[in-house]
GUPA-840657 format. One line per field, with one value per residue: x, y, z of N, C-alpha, C in turn. Coordinates in pm, whole numbers, plus 50000, padded with zeros to 5 digits. Atoms other than C-alpha are relative to their C-alpha. Layout:
nx	[X  ...]
ny	[Y  ...]
nz	[Z  ...]
cax	[X  ...]
cay	[Y  ...]
caz	[Z  ...]
cx	[X  ...]
cy	[Y  ...]
cz	[Z  ...]
END
This chain:
nx	[50017  50102  49960  49994  49843  49971  49914  50017  50024  49981  49965  49866  49989  50028  50072  50041  49842  50079  49894  50082  49950  49953  49866  49959  49923  50121  49996  50049  49981  50071  49975  50134  49983  50063  50113  50078  50103  50035  50112  50025  50025  50143  50078  49957  49869  49982  49898  50011  49966  49961  50010  49893  50011  49945  50109  50054  50021  50059  49951  50107  49913  50118  49960  50133  50067  49979  50033  49879  49911  50029  49963  49895  49929  50071  49912  49847  49968  50011  49884  49823  49979  50116  50044  50119  50067  50154  50067  50159  50089  49961  50000  49998  49893  50035  49933  49843  49955  50048  49987  49858  49924  49972  49979  49997  50055  50061  49916  49865  49901  49964  49973  49896  49998  49914  49914  49940  50003  49874  50026  50015  49928  50060  49936  50169  50006  49848  49981  50059  50098  50061  50058  50052  50015  49992  50056  50133  49974  49975  49973  49988  50086  49975  50126  49959  50001  50152  50132  49985  50079  49904  49976  49998  50003  49901  50009  49901  49967  49906  49892  49883  49913  49999  49840  49992  49877  49862  49928  50066  50067  50124  50103  50026  50134  50090  49992  50122  49987  50099  50018  49941  49878  50059  49944  50061  49877  50040  49863  50083  49938  49984  49957  49958  50055  50086  49907  50048  50191  50020  49920  50079  50122  50012  49978  50090]
ny	[49891  49915  49934  50044  49903  50012  50094  50134  50129  50146  50136  50067  50122  50059  49885  49867  49911  49849  49895  49861  49879  49909  50014  50138  50086  50057  49956  50162  50148  50101  50128  50086  50123  49938  49922  50075  49982  49851  49977  49901  49877  49941  49891  49858  50041  50100  50086  50090  50026  50135  50096  50118  50124  49964  49957  49970  49865  49932  49904  49911  49944  49980  49984  49973  50119  50073  50163  50041  50035  50177  50087  50060  50103  50158  50005  50013  50091  50142  50070  50015  50048  50083  49984  49957  49882  49990  49876  50037  49923  49851  49871  49865  49962  49908  50180  50022  49943  50094  50125  49966  50062  50219  50051  49936  49899  50041  49867  50046  50017  49850  49925  49993  49992  49977  49938  49895  49941  50057  49903  50123  49963  50070  49978  49882  49887  49902  50000  50084  49961  50010  50163  50073  50131  50066  50195  50046  50184  50084  49954  49833  49920  49881  49869  49868  49923  49906  50057  50116  50064  50103  49995  50110  50108  50097  50088  50006  50150  49987  49939  50117  49945  49837  49943  49878  49924  49990  49857  49914  50013  49931  50090  50096  50052  50144  50048  50063  50098  50014  49996  49848  49959  49838  49934  49905  49917  49881  49866  49977  49879  50045  50127  50116  50032  50060  50149  50070  49979  50092  50135  50118  50077  50119  50157  50051]
nz	[49970  50042  50101  50144  50122  50145  50007  50129  49962  50112  49959  50092  49972  49844  49871  50060  49930  49976  50002  49972  50123  49974  49988  50069  49908  49932  49838  49969  50068  49928  50045  50038  49922  49881  50025  49965  50133  50071  49979  50102  49892  50060  49938  49984  50054  50081  49994  49959  49922  50005  49868  50013  49857  49881  49919  50068  50032  50119  50007  50103  50086  50091  50132  50074  50081  49889  50058  50073  49860  49969  50097  50017  49869  50061  50101  49991  49876  50047  50080  49986  49853  49985  49859  50039  49886  50023  50000  49932  49975  49967  49867  50029  49892  49880  49988  49939  49921  49894  49973  50093  49905  50030  49859  49913  49936  49873  49845  49923  50107  50026  49880  49974  49883  49958  50163  50074  50113  50089  50141  50078  50043  50095  50119  50075  49930  50023  49834  49810  49986  49834  50023  49845  49998  49800  50005  49969  49974  50082  50157  49964  50088  50048  50018  50012  49862  49992  49987  49894  50068  50033  50124  50050  49896  50012  49896  49941  50046  50096  49971  50024  49860  49984  50006  49976  50017  49910  50039  49999  49909  50008  50110  50032  50109  49952  50100  49998  50090  50120  50100  50037  49934  50003  49914  49967  49850  49907  49891  49854  49903  49905  50131  49963  49948  50065  50047  49888  49986  50099  49971  49896  50076  50052  49917  49945]
cax	[21828  21516  21718  21696  22005  22080  22227  22320  22193  22406  22339  22652  22665  22653  22486  22321  22603  22427  22657  22643  22645  22808  23121  23112  23186  22971  22796  22584  22598  22284  22355  22107  22178  22084  21784  21450  21193  21122  20838  20726  20692  20327  20221  20349  20712  20779  21051  21152  21184  21412  21411  21740  21802  21948  21700  21480  21550  21398  21579  21422  21580  21323  21308  21074  21029  21012  20880  21210  21429  21265  21278  21649  21744  21497  21701  22039  22008  21915  22098  22485  22352  22083  21917  21526  21375  20995  20811  20555  20241  20310  20352  20315  20612  20452  20465  20788  20874  20660  20807  21187  21338  21224  21286  21429  21153  21088  21141  21409  21632  21557  21555  21882  22052  22320  22466  22655  22737  22948  23020  22960  23246  23067  23163  22736  22897  23161  23219  23157  22802  22654  22497  22351  22456  22362  22318  22034  21987  22033  22139  22332  22141  22207  21980  21993  22037  21722  21467  21605  21448  21648  21909  22028  21994  22282  22223  22504  22556  22702  22948  23285  23531  23581  23944  24042  24290  24669  24715  24367  24239  23878  23812  23684  23521  23305  23346  22991  22979  22712  22785  23015  23246  23114  23295  23115  23377  23336  23508  23415  23506  23463  23608  23738  23413  23198  23407  23367  23011  22987  23228  23021  22692  22820  22989  22677]
cay	[06490  06751  06944  06996  07056  07076  06730  06496  06143  05876  05514  05306  04934  04846  05176  05512  05758  06128  06436  06758  07029  07288  07125  06804  06582  06258  06297  05921  05576  05364  05024  04785  04502  04724  04873  04712  04887  05220  05427  05710  06069  06238  06576  06964  06800  06494  06205  05887  05748  05484  05222  05017  04749  04962  04997  05052  05402  05625  05851  06123  06187  06446  06470  06612  06286  06034  05709  05740  05755  05430  05302  05327  05209  04879  04853  04887  04675  04377  04373  04449  04295  04075  04224  04269  04600  04601  04916  05031  05237  05645  05868  06170  06420  06471  06064  06039  06277  06067  05772  05832  05711  05314  05150  05437  05624  05528  05720  05454  05544  05974  06075  06156  06161  06349  06609  06855  07129  07051  07208  06905  06910  06787  06791  06947  07247  07525  07570  07384  07374  07418  07041  06915  06597  06329  05941  05789  05413  05290  05574  05909  06144  06471  06816  07098  07360  07604  07411  07112  06926  06566  06558  06217  05893  05614  05299  05271  04866  05045  05221  05081  05305  05696  05893  06142  06408  06432  06803  06959  06920  06994  06719  06415  06154  05842  05583  05375  05041  05097  04939  05218  05278  05659  05881  06139  06449  06717  07027  07014  07219  06963  06637  06432  06418  06369  06077  05938  05958  05783  05518  05398  05386  05182  04943  04945]
caz	[58392  58307  58090  57761  57530  57174  57068  56756  56758  56580  56557  56480  56478  56885  57042  57010  57075  57213  57104  57241  56961  57127  57226  57010  57286  57342  57639  57624  57491  57522  57429  57217  57446  57715  57596  57697  57469  57305  57328  57097  57326  57164  57204  57220  57196  56977  57041  57199  57512  57585  57874  57954  58220  58464  58719  58401  58368  58104  57917  57643  57302  57129  56791  56503  56333  56646  56400  56161  56487  56611  56301  56219  56591  56530  56237  56333  56670  56451  56183  56358  56769  56667  56917  56886  57052  57118  57050  57294  57329  57310  57613  57644  57796  58138  58147  58127  58316  58583  58502  58371  58729  58681  59002  59153  59224  59556  59903  60035  59696  59666  60033  60131  60448  60405  60086  59946  59787  59472  59100  58866  58633  58274  57901  57866  58031  57929  58328  58678  58705  59102  59199  59581  59573  59880  59956  60014  60151  59820  59553  59538  59393  59229  59269  59152  59402  59314  59230  59424  59101  59035  58783  58826  59042  59060  59266  59497  59415  59063  59201  59064  59281  59396  59281  59447  59277  59393  59224  59306  59691  59592  59297  59315  59065  59095  58809  58761  58657  58401  58128  58024  58284  58286  58529  58737  58864  59103  59292  59664  59965  60179  59927  60180  60433  60139  60006  60349  60384  60060  60122  60457  60249  60018  60274  60439]
cx	[49904  50043  50028  50130  49993  50087  50008  49990  50072  49972  50151  49914  49957  49940  49972  50096  49841  50112  49953  50041  50105  50164  50024  50079  49855  49964  49892  50028  49908  50005  49921  50003  49974  49851  49845  49865  50038  49880  50003  49959  49940  49963  50064  50178  49997  50140  49996  50015  50061  50037  50120  49978  50034  49878  49883  49949  49924  50104  49919  50124  49860  50028  49880  49926  50055  50001  50123  50118  49982  50051  50133  50076  49982  50148  50104  50040  49968  50077  50170  49949  49931  49900  49813  49920  49839  49994  49861  49939  50054  50008  49973  50139  49978  49998  50099  50038  49964  50065  50126  50144  49995  49992  50057  49903  49932  50067  50151  50142  50011  50008  50137  50011  50104  50063  50054  49990  50161  50014  50047  50083  49961  50049  49865  50040  50146  50064  49945  49880  49954  49905  50015  50036  50039  49952  49893  50000  50050  50030  50071  49937  50027  49881  50079  49945  49898  49893  49996  49922  50150  50067  50051  49989  50103  50002  50155  50103  50130  50094  50160  50159  49986  50203  49974  50180  50109  50008  49898  49930  49824  49914  50027  49935  49954  49994  49898  50058  49898  49999  50157  50152  50032  50044  49939  50136  49937  50084  49903  50069  50010  50025  49986  49876  49894  50046  49979  49908  49953  50063  49893  49879  50040  50072  49873  49916]
cy	[50086  50135  50018  50076  49972  49864  49968  49846  49917  49856  49929  49827  49927  50119  50106  50090  50120  50114  50119  50084  50108  49959  49839  49908  49888  49982  49891  49909  49917  49896  49897  49884  50058  50079  49891  50004  50187  50087  50167  50143  50085  50133  50137  49979  49832  49928  49874  49940  49838  49921  49950  49923  50031  50059  50023  50169  50017  50128  50048  50006  50092  50075  50053  49863  49862  49809  50006  50023  49875  49924  49958  49952  49870  49925  49957  49882  49873  49985  49994  49888  49865  49997  50082  50111  50035  50182  50023  50141  50172  50006  50145  50074  50032  49840  49975  50032  49939  49874  49957  49923  49876  50016  50065  50095  49967  50046  49923  50054  50202  50063  49998  50047  50102  50126  50093  50052  49935  50083  49828  50062  49881  50073  50095  50122  50073  50007  49885  50076  49959  49897  50005  49834  49886  49852  49985  49791  49909  50066  50087  50066  50099  50101  50063  50100  50102  49940  49833  49872  49872  49999  49878  49948  49876  49906  49955  49826  50053  50098  49930  50061  50149  50017  50114  50113  49979  50133  50085  49916  49994  49874  49898  49928  49835  49897  49880  49865  49934  49949  50075  49992  50171  50028  50108  50081  50102  50062  49981  50039  49866  49824  49913  49982  49940  49809  49902  49944  49918  49855  49900  49976  49893  49876  49955  49907]
cz	[49946  49925  49858  49928  49894  49986  49826  50042  49876  50032  49947  50036  50155  50088  49926  50073  49995  50002  50023  49882  50060  50045  49904  50041  50006  50117  50042  49905  50072  49871  49917  50088  50135  49995  50002  49895  49997  49968  49958  50101  49863  50092  49947  49966  49985  50005  50047  50131  50013  50133  50028  50179  50114  50051  49869  49992  49863  49951  49815  49883  49906  49871  49904  49960  50062  49914  49946  50091  50024  49933  49945  50144  49990  49898  50009  50133  49922  49910  50020  50151  49986  50078  49950  50096  49978  50017  50061  49979  50019  50098  49963  50086  50135  50047  50022  50071  50136  50052  49985  50115  49992  50161  50101  50075  50067  50176  50061  49871  49991  50160  50046  50162  50044  49848  50040  49928  49870  49878  49938  49853  49771  49844  49918  50033  49986  50122  50123  50034  50193  49994  50151  49942  50130  49967  50043  50084  49896  49877  50082  49866  50035  49965  49963  50087  49977  50011  50047  49871  49974  49888  49957  50094  49950  50143  50087  49986  49853  50003  50004  50093  49988  49974  50058  49924  50050  49921  50037  50134  50005  49872  50036  49911  50068  49829  50006  49921  49964  49889  49904  50059  50027  50122  50024  50084  50030  50066  50154  50145  50069  49915  50110  50083  49911  49994  50179  50042  49891  49978  50112  49919  49913  50037  50080  49971]
END
């Protein structure tokens, strides 16, 4: 996601937890065993880029003292999980934005052949937010409608299940098999058509 939001970061014995300050809800977990490297982000905004073994995706945490945060992560990973995480050379924010999608930054992954207007239900926002969600040959891609910037990309093979609400005819969810079984929830007027399209893509 290209949006920068205020967060709190906690190093636990098993993972890095990212909490949204406004709602006091955990919005992401990066398990030490899934982290392949950490890179300092330097320039006008400082922080760290965390690369995971899920398609080499990169996730940024912007922080005033990136070296201190990186050192704490490395120490916790080694002490509690016996995981050694390499520190790579520093990169700029622009470098991070260009590399953040990892192995999914290619035409077959990003060129969607079917898109639907949805409202995303997220702990990061007090109200559902407008999104365009589409399916490509390899992924499900979520865009910000006004700028068409990419919010998220998930491989089709990481889909664990779909669900439909029994009480709201527009609500559905996608459960991801990405280490923590996170669920993305949405409203869509064309819910059943969307799910049929996505199911065809997964089965194909």
